[in-house]
N, CA, C and O atoms as a DFTB+ gen file, in Angstrom:
480 C
 N C O
     1  1     -20.209     -19.703      10.494
     2  2     -19.188     -18.784      10.175
     3  2     -17.982     -19.648      11.312
     4  3     -18.042     -19.859      12.523
     5  1     -16.672     -20.080      10.019
     6  2     -15.411     -20.120      11.368
     7  2     -14.552     -19.145      11.934
     8  3     -14.545     -18.009      11.460
     9  1     -13.952     -19.397      12.724
    10  2     -13.384     -18.215      13.894
    11  2     -12.805     -17.542      12.884
    12  3     -12.471     -16.387      13.148
    13  1     -12.599     -17.933      11.831
    14  2     -11.032     -17.175      10.180
    15  2     -11.947     -15.991      10.713
    16  3     -11.542     -15.014      11.341
    17  1     -13.769     -16.369      10.200
    18  2     -14.408     -16.052       9.597
    19  2     -14.467     -14.523      11.119
    20  3     -14.430     -13.340      11.460
    21  1     -14.531     -15.322      11.287
    22  2     -15.482     -13.988      12.648
    23  2     -14.371     -13.485      12.794
    24  3     -14.417     -12.363      12.289
    25  1     -13.093     -13.749      13.329
    26  2     -12.067     -13.056      13.208
    27  2     -11.307     -12.185      12.549
    28  3     -10.401     -11.414      12.864
    29  1     -11.846     -12.460      11.600
    30  2     -12.148     -11.021       9.771
    31  2     -12.784     -10.320      10.075
    32  3     -12.198      -9.287      10.397
    33  1     -13.895     -10.283      10.181
    34  2     -15.291      -9.586      10.398
    35  2     -14.569      -8.863      11.470
    36  3     -14.922      -7.720      11.181
    37  1     -13.627      -8.701      12.744
    38  2     -14.076      -8.069      13.446
    39  2     -12.098      -7.778      13.592
    40  3     -11.620      -7.282      14.612
    41  1     -11.517      -8.059      12.790
    42  2     -10.038      -7.176      11.790
    43  2     -10.483      -5.917      11.421
    44  3     -10.047      -4.892      11.946
    45  1     -11.735      -5.935      10.123
    46  2     -12.449      -5.012       9.190
    47  2     -12.916      -4.095      10.379
    48  3     -12.619      -2.997       9.909
    49  1     -13.446      -3.841      11.594
    50  2     -14.902      -3.389      12.198
    51  2     -13.383      -2.362      12.833
    52  3     -13.251      -1.138      12.850
    53  1     -12.299      -3.593      13.352
    54  2     -11.490      -2.438      14.035
    55  2     -10.655      -0.969      12.987
    56  3     -10.358       0.203      13.218
    57  1     -10.549      -1.923      11.795
    58  2      -9.556      -1.352      11.002
    59  2     -10.838      -0.059      10.879
    60  3     -10.971       1.028      11.440
    61  1     -11.312      -0.496      10.282
    62  2     -12.469       0.916       9.925
    63  2     -12.447       2.323      11.131
    64  3     -12.386       3.485      10.727
    65  1     -12.513       1.936      12.760
    66  2     -12.395       2.799      13.362
    67  2     -11.377       3.372      13.533
    68  3     -11.394       4.547      13.899
    69  1     -10.105       2.636      13.295
    70  2      -8.651       3.377      12.920
    71  2      -8.854       4.244      12.358
    72  3      -8.336       5.321      12.654
    73  1      -9.641       4.106      11.390
    74  2      -9.879       5.456       9.848
    75  2     -10.408       6.413      10.380
    76  3     -10.276       7.618      10.168
    77  1     -11.059       5.827      11.131
    78  2     -12.784       7.241      11.158
    79  2     -11.175       8.073      12.924
    80  3     -10.672       9.153      13.235
    81  1     -11.132       6.662      13.391
    82  2     -10.527       8.105      14.767
    83  2      -9.359       8.454      14.645
    84  3      -9.055       9.525      15.170
    85  1      -8.177       7.587      13.828
    86  2      -6.641       8.184      13.422
    87  2      -6.520       9.433      11.937
    88  3      -5.628       9.334      11.095
    89  1      -7.672      10.599      11.897
    90  2      -7.144      10.694      10.714
    91  2      -5.632      11.897      10.634
    92  3      -5.195      12.411       9.605
    93  1      -5.325      12.005      11.445
    94  2      -3.976      12.488      11.815
    95  2      -2.878      11.920      11.273
    96  3      -2.078      12.632      10.665
    97  1      -2.661      10.498      11.415
    98  2      -2.426       9.456      11.182
    99  2      -1.035      10.230      10.507
   100  3      -1.415      11.243       9.921
   101  1      -0.041      10.115      10.444
   102  2       1.562      10.189       9.771
   103  2       1.824       9.374       9.247
   104  3       1.898       9.420       8.019
   105  1       2.117       8.117      10.040
   106  2       2.781       6.554       9.602
   107  2       2.225       5.783       9.909
   108  3       1.849       5.878      11.078
   109  1       1.836       4.671       9.227
   110  2       1.391       3.482       9.417
   111  2       1.626       2.570       8.655
   112  3       1.569       2.462       7.431
   113  1       2.024       1.605       9.830
   114  2       2.883       0.131       9.107
   115  2       1.302      -1.169       9.782
   116  3       0.606      -1.277      10.792
   117  1       1.487      -2.000       8.197
   118  2       0.768      -3.106       8.218
   119  2       0.937      -4.091       7.843
   120  3       1.837      -4.295       7.029
   121  1       0.131      -5.079       8.298
   122  2       0.981      -6.726       7.750
   123  2       0.185      -7.838       6.870
   124  3      -0.957      -7.394       6.988
   125  1       0.134      -8.325       6.532
   126  2      -0.168      -9.468       5.561
   127  2      -2.458      -8.530       5.111
   128  3      -3.025      -8.019       4.145
   129  1      -2.613      -8.684       5.749
   130  2      -4.050      -8.671       5.621
   131  2      -4.474      -7.558       5.484
   132  3      -5.626      -7.126       5.523
   133  1      -3.355      -6.995       5.290
   134  2      -3.791      -5.233       4.442
   135  2      -4.412      -5.875       2.775
   136  3      -5.483      -5.360       2.454
   137  1      -4.010      -6.598       2.061
   138  2      -4.542      -7.279       0.609
   139  2      -6.041      -6.632       0.721
   140  3      -6.707      -5.671       0.334
   141  1      -6.102      -7.610       1.374
   142  2      -7.694      -7.517       1.681
   143  2      -8.572      -6.514       2.518
   144  3      -9.786      -6.675       2.398
   145  1      -8.120      -5.445       3.395
   146  2      -8.232      -4.707       3.895
   147  2      -8.725      -3.169       2.973
   148  3      -9.575      -2.293       3.137
   149  1      -7.338      -3.550       1.673
   150  2      -7.045      -2.579       1.009
   151  2      -8.954      -2.223      -0.054
   152  3      -9.670      -1.268      -0.357
   153  1      -8.927      -3.483      -0.183
   154  2      -9.668      -3.652      -1.438
   155  2     -11.179      -2.668      -0.698
   156  3     -11.775      -1.815      -1.356
   157  1     -11.616      -3.112       0.999
   158  2     -12.822      -2.631       1.912
   159  2     -12.922      -1.358       2.272
   160  3     -13.996      -0.757       2.265
   161  1     -11.366      -0.636       2.756
   162  2     -11.352       0.098       2.709
   163  2     -10.380       1.500       2.105
   164  3      -9.202       1.421       1.754
   165  1     -10.938       2.325       2.103
   166  2     -10.270       4.240       1.031
   167  2      -8.930       4.114       2.062
   168  3      -9.353       4.053       3.217
   169  1      -7.733       4.067       2.027
   170  2      -7.046       4.539       2.940
   171  2      -6.426       6.104       2.756
   172  3      -5.523       6.574       3.450
   173  1      -7.262       6.926       1.445
   174  2      -6.707       7.842       1.716
   175  2      -7.349       8.754       2.125
   176  3      -7.208       9.862       1.607
   177  1      -8.475       8.497       3.453
   178  2      -8.584       8.475       4.164
   179  2      -8.100       9.838       5.525
   180  3      -8.608      10.733       6.200
   181  1      -6.913       9.224       5.283
   182  2      -5.656       9.533       6.037
   183  2      -5.359      10.450       5.540
   184  3      -4.434      10.195       4.769
   185  1      -5.695      11.740       5.520
   186  2      -5.927      12.769       4.688
   187  2      -3.719      13.167       5.152
   188  3      -3.028      13.845       4.392
   189  1      -3.333      12.719       6.078
   190  2      -1.697      13.206       6.718
   191  2      -0.882      12.277       6.385
   192  3       0.316      12.499       6.561
   193  1      -1.282      11.061       5.849
   194  2      -0.422       9.708       6.525
   195  2       0.774      10.158       5.174
   196  3       0.405      10.264       4.005
   197  1       2.038      10.351       5.570
   198  2       3.222      10.650       5.001
   199  2       3.902       9.062       4.803
   200  3       3.986       8.934       3.582
   201  1       4.254       8.207       5.247
   202  2       4.684       6.619       5.734
   203  2       3.825       5.585       5.352
   204  3       2.949       5.248       6.149
   205  1       3.931       4.970       4.172
   206  2       3.111       3.628       4.525
   207  2       4.145       2.351       4.351
   208  3       4.817       2.219       3.328
   209  1       4.202       1.424       5.457
   210  2       5.353       0.303       4.895
   211  2       4.470      -0.739       5.155
   212  3       3.717      -0.902       6.116
   213  1       4.681      -1.478       4.086
   214  2       3.814      -2.896       3.968
   215  2       4.533      -3.815       3.328
   216  3       3.849      -4.736       2.884
   217  1       5.718      -3.886       3.119
   218  2       7.052      -4.959       3.165
   219  2       6.533      -6.044       3.681
   220  3       6.130      -6.035       4.844
   221  1       6.445      -7.372       2.745
   222  2       6.451      -8.445       3.051
   223  2       5.072      -9.254       3.641
   224  3       4.778     -10.084       4.501
   225  1       4.133      -8.044       2.075
   226  2       2.647      -8.303       3.000
   227  2       1.617      -8.639       2.128
   228  3       0.391      -8.573       2.207
   229  1       2.622      -9.118       1.041
   230  2       1.763     -10.177      -0.217
   231  2       1.033      -8.838      -1.034
   232  3      -0.163      -8.955      -1.300
   233  1       1.374      -8.230      -1.226
   234  2       0.588      -6.850      -1.890
   235  2       1.200      -6.949      -3.750
   236  3       2.381      -6.734      -4.023
   237  1       0.207      -7.282      -4.767
   238  2       0.392      -7.546      -5.573
   239  2       0.281      -6.188      -6.355
   240  3       0.120      -5.089      -5.823
   241  1       0.455      -6.576      -8.454
   242  2       0.193      -5.500      -9.408
   243  2      -0.907      -4.750      -8.977
   244  3      -0.837      -3.524      -8.881
   245  1      -1.873      -5.357      -8.721
   246  2      -3.279      -4.928      -8.940
   247  2      -3.836      -4.420      -7.717
   248  3      -4.723      -3.573      -7.612
   249  1      -2.827      -5.419      -6.207
   250  2      -3.226      -4.420      -4.966
   251  2      -2.327      -2.834      -4.933
   252  3      -2.687      -1.827      -4.324
   253  1      -1.109      -2.992      -5.762
   254  2      -1.180      -2.244      -5.267
   255  2      -1.873      -0.843      -5.952
   256  3      -1.260       0.211      -5.782
   257  1      -3.180      -0.825      -6.746
   258  2      -3.625       0.612      -6.983
   259  2      -4.316       1.287      -6.091
   260  3      -4.748       2.426      -6.270
   261  1      -4.506       0.351      -4.689
   262  2      -5.383       0.570      -4.372
   263  2      -4.446       2.005      -3.416
   264  3      -5.152       2.658      -2.648
   265  1      -3.380       2.280      -3.492
   266  2      -2.726       3.533      -2.804
   267  2      -2.424       4.545      -3.798
   268  3      -1.456       5.270      -3.570
   269  1      -2.993       4.691      -4.708
   270  2      -3.111       5.823      -6.028
   271  2      -3.658       7.474      -5.278
   272  3      -3.047       8.543      -5.284
   273  1      -5.363       7.057      -4.529
   274  2      -5.471       8.014      -3.802
   275  2      -4.638       8.675      -2.290
   276  3      -4.951       9.652      -1.611
   277  1      -3.852       8.005      -2.179
   278  2      -2.656       8.601      -1.094
   279  2      -1.955       9.550      -1.128
   280  3      -0.774       9.385      -0.823
   281  1      -2.369      10.723      -1.464
   282  2      -1.937      11.889      -2.736
   283  2      -0.624      12.461      -1.547
   284  3       0.009      13.333      -2.142
   285  1      -0.170      12.300      -0.430
   286  2      -0.247      13.102       0.734
   287  2       1.652      11.803       1.256
   288  3       2.621      11.912       2.007
   289  1       1.271      11.071       0.527
   290  2       2.306      10.003       1.077
   291  2       3.502      10.702       0.543
   292  3       3.367      11.557      -0.331
   293  1       5.331      10.202       1.295
   294  2       6.363      10.525       0.968
   295  2       7.125       9.241       0.874
   296  3       8.145       9.145       0.193
   297  1       6.670       8.359       1.495
   298  2       8.185       7.132       1.435
   299  2       7.002       6.192       1.693
   300  3       5.994       6.271       2.395
   301  1       7.365       5.532       1.096
   302  2       6.111       4.137       0.547
   303  2       7.220       2.784       0.307
   304  3       8.046       2.643      -0.595
   305  1       6.910       1.889       1.440
   306  2       7.636       1.128       1.389
   307  2       7.193      -1.065       1.040
   308  3       6.739      -1.936       1.783
   309  1       7.752      -1.068      -0.733
   310  2       7.069      -2.335      -0.367
   311  2       7.681      -3.537      -1.678
   312  3       7.439      -4.126      -2.731
   313  1       8.979      -3.188      -0.179
   314  2       9.690      -4.616      -0.960
   315  2       9.155      -5.685       0.189
   316  3       8.396      -5.772       1.155
   317  1      10.123      -6.452      -0.634
   318  2       9.526      -8.401      -0.751
   319  2       7.814      -8.501      -0.742
   320  3       7.069      -9.192      -0.048
   321  1       7.587      -7.723      -1.584
   322  2       5.935      -7.689      -1.652
   323  2       6.261      -9.048      -3.196
   324  3       7.325      -9.539      -3.574
   325  1       4.998      -9.233      -3.655
   326  2       4.814      -9.629      -5.537
   327  2       4.649      -8.259      -6.359
   328  3       3.592      -7.638      -6.470
   329  1       5.461      -8.025      -6.723
   330  2       5.484      -6.714      -7.695
   331  2       6.344      -6.995      -8.535
   332  3       7.522      -7.263      -8.299
   333  1       5.580      -6.934     -10.031
   334  2       6.520      -7.297     -11.208
   335  2       6.979      -5.491     -12.124
   336  3       6.718      -4.331     -11.804
   337  1       7.433      -5.853     -12.831
   338  2       7.738      -4.250     -14.263
   339  2       6.276      -3.630     -13.979
   340  3       6.176      -2.409     -14.099
   341  1       4.670      -4.672     -13.463
   342  2       3.494      -3.472     -14.171
   343  2       3.718      -3.044     -13.109
   344  3       4.413      -2.032     -13.194
   345  1       3.428      -3.360     -11.936
   346  2       3.314      -2.943     -10.873
   347  2       3.971      -1.569     -10.219
   348  3       3.421      -0.591      -9.713
   349  1       5.017      -1.809     -10.379
   350  2       6.724      -0.791      -9.829
   351  2       5.752       0.984     -10.251
   352  3       5.871       1.986      -9.545
   353  1       4.964       0.913     -11.405
   354  2       4.599       1.621     -12.258
   355  2       3.507       2.790     -11.634
   356  3       3.414       4.018     -11.658
   357  1       2.577       1.395     -10.940
   358  2       1.742       2.521     -10.433
   359  2       1.851       3.316      -9.624
   360  3       1.479       4.395     -10.085
   361  1       2.338       3.438      -8.091
   362  2       2.916       4.407      -7.608
   363  2       2.923       5.602      -8.467
   364  3       1.866       6.230      -8.538
   365  1       3.720       5.927      -8.986
   366  2       4.292       7.376      -9.284
   367  2       3.030       7.836     -10.458
   368  3       2.490       8.935     -10.327
   369  1       2.515       6.645     -11.906
   370  2       1.843       6.690     -12.637
   371  2       0.564       7.299     -12.394
   372  3       0.120       8.013     -13.293
   373  1      -0.284       7.108     -11.071
   374  2      -1.301       6.991     -10.279
   375  2      -1.245       8.656      -9.472
   376  3      -1.803       8.784      -8.382
   377  1      -0.578       9.770     -10.083
   378  2      -0.593      10.642      -9.605
   379  2       0.088      10.982      -7.840
   380  3      -0.269      11.909      -7.112
   381  1       1.115       9.926      -7.525
   382  2       1.582      10.284      -6.086
   383  2       3.429      10.653      -5.987
   384  3       4.513      10.150      -5.691
   385  1       2.368      12.682      -6.785
   386  2       3.307      12.972      -7.138
   387  2       4.462      13.578      -5.724
   388  3       5.552      14.110      -5.932
   389  1       3.954      13.359      -4.556
   390  2       4.800      13.940      -3.615
   391  2       5.841      12.565      -3.273
   392  3       6.784      12.914      -2.564
   393  1       5.852      11.572      -3.515
   394  2       6.152      10.658      -3.097
   395  2       7.974      10.854      -3.720
   396  3       8.480      10.843      -4.842
   397  1       8.651      11.065      -1.967
   398  2      10.415      11.160      -2.060
   399  2      10.964       9.795      -2.200
   400  3      11.930       9.564      -2.928
   401  1      10.223       8.694      -1.358
   402  2      11.402       7.118      -1.516
   403  2      10.225       6.315      -2.072
   404  3       9.123       6.748      -1.736
   405  1      10.234       5.446      -2.700
   406  2      10.052       4.374      -3.026
   407  2      10.579       2.793      -2.660
   408  3      11.255       2.100      -3.420
   409  1      10.276       2.545      -1.808
   410  2      11.579       0.683      -1.886
   411  2      10.841      -0.214      -2.434
   412  3       9.644      -0.429      -2.244
   413  1      11.836      -0.930      -3.373
   414  2      11.177      -1.982      -4.565
   415  2      11.815      -3.069      -4.171
   416  3      11.729      -4.101      -4.836
   417  1      13.067      -2.960      -2.233
   418  2      13.980      -4.737      -2.311
   419  2      12.539      -5.273      -2.669
   420  3      11.334      -5.042      -2.573
   421  1      14.118      -6.724      -3.462
   422  2      13.335      -7.504      -3.265
   423  2      12.236      -8.383      -4.258
   424  3      12.287      -9.539      -4.680
   425  1      11.433      -7.517      -4.394
   426  2      10.391      -7.761      -5.464
   427  2      10.293      -7.985      -6.850
   428  3      11.311      -7.634      -7.448
   429  1       9.505      -8.399      -7.476
   430  2       9.753      -9.268      -8.793
   431  2      10.386      -8.525     -10.307
   432  3      10.251      -9.034     -11.420
   433  1      11.039      -7.310     -10.040
   434  2      11.516      -6.249     -11.207
   435  2      12.727      -6.945     -11.926
   436  3      13.655      -7.716     -11.685
   437  1      12.280      -6.361     -12.752
   438  2      13.505      -7.053     -13.346
   439  2      14.870      -5.896     -13.892
   440  3      14.975      -4.984     -13.073
   441  1      15.736      -5.790     -14.895
   442  2      16.213      -4.304     -15.055
   443  2      15.884      -3.377     -16.565
   444  3      16.448      -2.376     -17.006
   445  1      14.679      -4.224     -17.134
   446  2      14.142      -3.052     -18.089
   447  2      13.207      -2.650     -16.905
   448  3      13.570      -1.523     -16.568
   449  1      12.340      -2.993     -16.252
   450  2      11.657      -2.121     -15.122
   451  2      11.831      -0.931     -14.203
   452  3      11.079       0.016     -13.972
   453  1      13.229      -1.293     -13.668
   454  2      13.790      -0.581     -13.182
   455  2      14.187       0.890     -13.660
   456  3      14.334       1.928     -13.013
   457  1      14.365       0.484     -15.647
   458  2      15.369       1.400     -15.993
   459  2      13.781       2.680     -16.201
   460  3      13.900       3.894     -16.036
   461  1      12.200       1.854     -16.648
   462  2      11.687       2.879     -17.615
   463  2      11.059       3.575     -16.121
   464  3      10.806       4.776     -16.037
   465  1      10.858       2.584     -14.960
   466  2      10.760       3.377     -13.425
   467  2      11.301       4.593     -13.601
   468  3      10.462       5.491     -13.674
   469  1      12.658       4.988     -13.713
   470  2      14.023       5.375     -13.494
   471  2      13.438       6.972     -14.558
   472  3      13.685       8.156     -14.327
   473  1      12.381       6.171     -16.049
   474  2      12.708       7.622     -16.510
   475  2      11.570       8.040     -16.787
   476  3      11.351       8.517     -17.900
   477  1       9.984       7.894     -15.226
   478  2       8.989       8.176     -15.838
   479  2       9.346       9.798     -14.486
   480  3       8.582      10.762     -14.464
């Protein structure tokens, strides 16, 4: 196994410990590795999470679906991610009813996508 594979395994184990130890965490900023980690670990275990910052992290329309169970979120920053008109609807359609702020700055969302999002 290459060093990068070992680094990834180490990161995964570290992230699982963070989830277990910091369940009262209210704010979380994650880096580019978030897309893979979201597929492996359920962030909804962070029952008190109010703010999630994943800007510039290469999250795609599919990747954003992993946020749907974090129902405690008030603030979600997805700026500079690879989201399109389809992906911007996921957080709101998935039941994030408490969401007060959704940052989609510099995503690939056109005017029609923003209009449809505003109607939701």
